[in-house]
N, C-alpha and C positions, 0 to 999 in steps of 0.2 A: 749193098750189102743185104744177102740175106737174113728171114730173121734167125736163124739160128745162129749165126752168124755175132749179132748185135747182140742175141742173148750171152752168149758164152764172154764177146767184150768186157760187157755190162758186170759178170760176173770179176770177170779179171777184175775190173779196176772196182770194186768193189773189197774184194779181196787184199790186193794193193794197199787202199783205203785203211780198211781197217786193222792192217800189219800197219802203218803209217803212226796212226791216232795212239795203237799199241805202244810202240815205241818213242815216241812223244810224249805221253804219258809218263812215263814209265824213268826217263829220263830227268824230265821237270821234276817229279815226286822225288824222285833223290835225292834233290842240291834244295828241295825245300819247295820250291814253286809248282803251282795250280796247273800252268800249261794250257791257259785260254790260249794268244795270241800262234803259242805253236802248233793247236790244233788248226788254228784260221789259216798258216801255212801248211801248213799239208793237204789242206782242200783247198787252196789255192793252186799251190805248185803241179796237181793233179786237175785244176783248171774247171772245179765246180762253179755255178753258175753263183751270182749274189741271190738269187731267191731262194738256194739251198745251205749256200754258208751262213746264212746268218740265223735262222733257227736252230740250225744243230749249233753253231756257235754258243748258241744263250743257252742250249740244252745243257752241252756240255760244262759253259761258265755253273751251271747250276749245278751239278754234281761233284765238280771238282772244290765250288768255294763252302756250299754245304759242308763238307769236309774237313777243310782250312778253317769253318769259323767256329764248330764246336772243337775243333783240337787248341786253337788261341782261344776261346770263351772258358774250356776247362781249365788254360794255364793261367787265368788269372789276366793276361793285356790289352784286355777290349776297356774301351773306354767307353761310356753311353756319351759321355758329356759332349766329347769330342765329333765323336759321331754323328749323331741326331742333329744336328747345324745343317751335315754335307748331306744327309736322307732327308729330308723331308721334301724338295723343292724335284731332289731328283728322280725320285720313286716316278711319280705321273709325270716326269719330261720323256723318260725313258718309254713308260707306257705309250705314249707318242709317239716316239725315238718307231720303235720297235712296230706303230700302226706305217709310219709313213714308210715307202720304198724308196731312195736314190736313180736315178738316175746307173745303169750298171757303170759307165765311165764314172761319174762322179764316187760311185761305191770305191773303185777298184783303187783309184789314185789316194781318197783318205784312208782304207783298212793299210791300202800300201806303204804311207807314211805310218803309223801305228805302228805294225811289223819291222819298220825300223826303229823307232821311237824301242824299243821293246826289246831291240839286237845291243842298242846302244846302254841301255839296265844291265845288262847282262855283261857286259865291260868298262861301264863306272867303277868308280870302287867313292863310299859311300862318304857324307862326310864324320868324321869324329864327333861320336856322342858328347850333346851336351844338354843342359837343360832349356825341355824347350818353350815354347811359347804359342798356343793355340791361335789361329784367329779369332778377329773375331766376327761375332755369328752372323752380321748378314755380309760379310764377304765369302762364309765359308757356304752360306746358302746359294747364291749367287753361284760361287763356285762348283758345289755342287747341281743346281740346275744345267747347268753347261754339259756337266761332265755325262747323267742323264739322258739330257738329248742323242749329244752324240756317244755315249753304250746303245742305248737303243739303237740307233739309225745304224752303228758299223756292226754290233753282237758281238761288242768288247768286255762290258760291264763295266768299264771305267776305269777297274784296278788302274790299268796300266799310265792312265797321270796322274789319279790322287795320291798313289805308294809314291813315286819320287820328288813329288808338290809337299806333302806331305816332312818327308823324309830332309829335303834338301832349304826347305823354308823352314826348317827346325821347329815345326809343325808340331811333331809329334817322332817319338824314338822309335830307331826300324820296328821294333819288335809289336807294339799298338799300331806304328801305322799297318804292319801287316795284318792286325787284328780291324781295324778297320776299313781297310781295302776289301778284307773278304768278306762281311759281309754285307759291303754296299753294294760289291759285284753280285751277291746272294740277291736282294731283293733287286736291284735294276736287273739283273734280269731275267726272275723273275715278273718284274711287270716290263720290259722289252716284249718277251715269248708271247705274253700274254696280249702285248698289243697289234704284235706279226701272226696271231693267230685270228685276232680278232676280224685284219684287214685280207686275212690267206684262206685262211677256215680250212688250214692244211696243212701237215709234218712232214718232212721227207722219212716214207717209210725206209730207208736201209740206216736215220739217224738212229735205232733204236741197237746197231751191231756195235753204229760208233760208241755207244754211251755204255755197254758195257765192256769195249774195249778197253777204254778211258779209265775204267772202274777196276780194271784187274790189273792194266800195266798202273795206276798210282798206285792201287797196296802194294803187288812187288815192290816194285820202286820206292817206297817208303819204307814198307820193311826192310829191307835190305840194305838201301840206301844204295854210295856211290864202290863197288868196290875192287873195280879196274882201273875205270878213269878217277883223275882227282875233281875235286868237284869243277876247281878252276876249267880244266881239261871242257868238261863237260857242258859247262857255260859257255863257253866259247864255240863251240862244237857249236852248241843251239844257235848262238847270236847268227852265225852262220846261213843255216837254215832263213833263220830271219830273212836277212838282209839279201837271198835270195829270191824267197818267196814276195819280197815288200819290193822287190824290182823289176820281178815279173807283172806282179800289178799294174805296178805305173806305169812300164815300159811297152805294153803290149797291151 
């Protein structure tokens, strides 16, 4: 392929990727979600390498989780006593996970499973709200350490696991779980990205355009909400995207 043809293909791929991230950000934010798993799904569907997916996903996590953390903090849903035991070892573990690079095949399978679990969350009904009972601190510290390492390794931030765990084990109410996970994702993603940058000394240049697309899409989606599609329909659509991307990673 000639250099000019390769450059054209690169530009076309970047435009498609940027448009995909914009749409995912718009749809996720319209139903109150940040969209980290959706961005990974888009990058996976377009066959980006793990070395590109991981740092970009962590950077996008930082962007969307910053907005979510601020919103939940202002609304009064954040609980420091619930949060800190999960975070105390999660952050250094996320740095280690970001520094380490899994073999490509292992990375694809783990992230594929994460995307399938994320899809299941969109389809599952949360249990009825009851009086929450936070876990024992040693348990929370251990869980946080494991999720922090996994978040750094995969670029997911860890919230995809922490949120359903908090809700389904009745460790927190739905809104408190969301607030806890938002800051958990933010700190883990910062640590994971720093670890990744320490190891690679580089960040994909086209990642900047994706950050802009996610910010614009997120602002539009959160402002206008879902007007044409019902929230349930949007969640099912996103679940389909996640399933396709997850299976693609696992089976190819």
